[in-house]
C-alpha angles and dihedrals in degrees: 000000000000127000129189117220126187116206132186109209127185110185112216135171122186089351093303126110121238134173107248131087100179092229123133138175119254110263114247121237108289093220090064088071099043118098124186116219122190121202132190111247095260092045090049091054091049092047091048091050091050091049091049092052090047093052091046090050092050090050091052091045091053091048089051091050091050091051093054094040098250092117129040124242084231085082088075118092135200132222094280094056091044090051091048093050090045089056092048092049090049089056088057092056142277094285092058091044094052090046090053092048090050091051092051092046094051092045092051090046091053092047091048092054095053112115094253110136098234093050128073092258090055093048089051090051092048093049091045094048094045093064098258095126120150095034094280098120115137114241091236090058093048092052093048090049089051092049091050090049093052091048090051094051095043092069 
């Protein structure tokens, strides 16, 4: 049996009107939205590579938006938030958990390769620009470049 009821609701708090009722629809069964896709090994590698490139691109796009002020630095999270979200994704199942770990890994990899002197990308740029191409950079030169880099970032 179904019945249709029409309600008129005026949300008020402390005699003042505001725009929330605090009512929500019941969430449907999560499994109704999950679809299992099986790939052949070579297709799986190609799909994984495409997903990795997409996540790296999204990370770079977000960094670019933060630099020009279109996105807030509040979008960045620290270890506690990452741990919390990791726990939430683990509750959803191992596939969600591994996907989240892959996202974090790719994002950190992209950040690490940025040409910022203290990161690996910056060190590569410094070594490349200091004439140490081809892997024939004397150890003494590498250590002096590193010391210069630390002095620069300590100010």
